C-alpha positions, -999 to +999 in steps of 0.1 A: +060+797-595+037+795-621+041+816-652+013+826-673+021+835-709-004+859-729-016+873-696-021+907-711-042+894-738-063+871-716-071+902-693-080+922-723-105+900-736-116+890-703-112+853-704-093+850-674-107+842-640-084+836-608-099+818-578-081+803-549-074+766-553-094+754-527-125+772-544-117+756-578-115+722-562-148+726-543-163+736-577-150+706-593-165+685-566-198+701-570-197+697-606-190+661-605-219+658-580-243+677-602-233+657-635-238+624-615-275+631-609-301+616-632-321+643-651-357+640-651-380+650-679-409+671-673-444+654-683-467+673-705-489+686-677-457+696-657-447+717-689-483+733-691-481+741-654-448+757-659-458+778-688-492+788-668-470+798-636-446+819-659-476+838-675-491+845-641-458+859-626-455+881-660-490+895-654-482+898-616-506+873-606-489+860-578-483+867-538-450+871-521-440+850-491-445+878-468-482+883-481-487+847-476-476+846-443-496+877-433-528+860-448-521+829-429-513+848-399-478+834-396-454+854-373-417+850-376 
């Protein structure tokens, strides 16, 4: 049986997360896989497009997937 010291302090400060071991192992595998991927830098034009897209969303200039499907006549 494992013993945890300072348990009440961890709970009080909200620094304790308890998950099943299998879940933790899955997380570690996922984390290793993500870290092994190469990060790709955005080009200047991609950065501008991202900024423009965020501004459009903030201004409400977008359509939902449901609206797009309706306009294209796509049925589920």
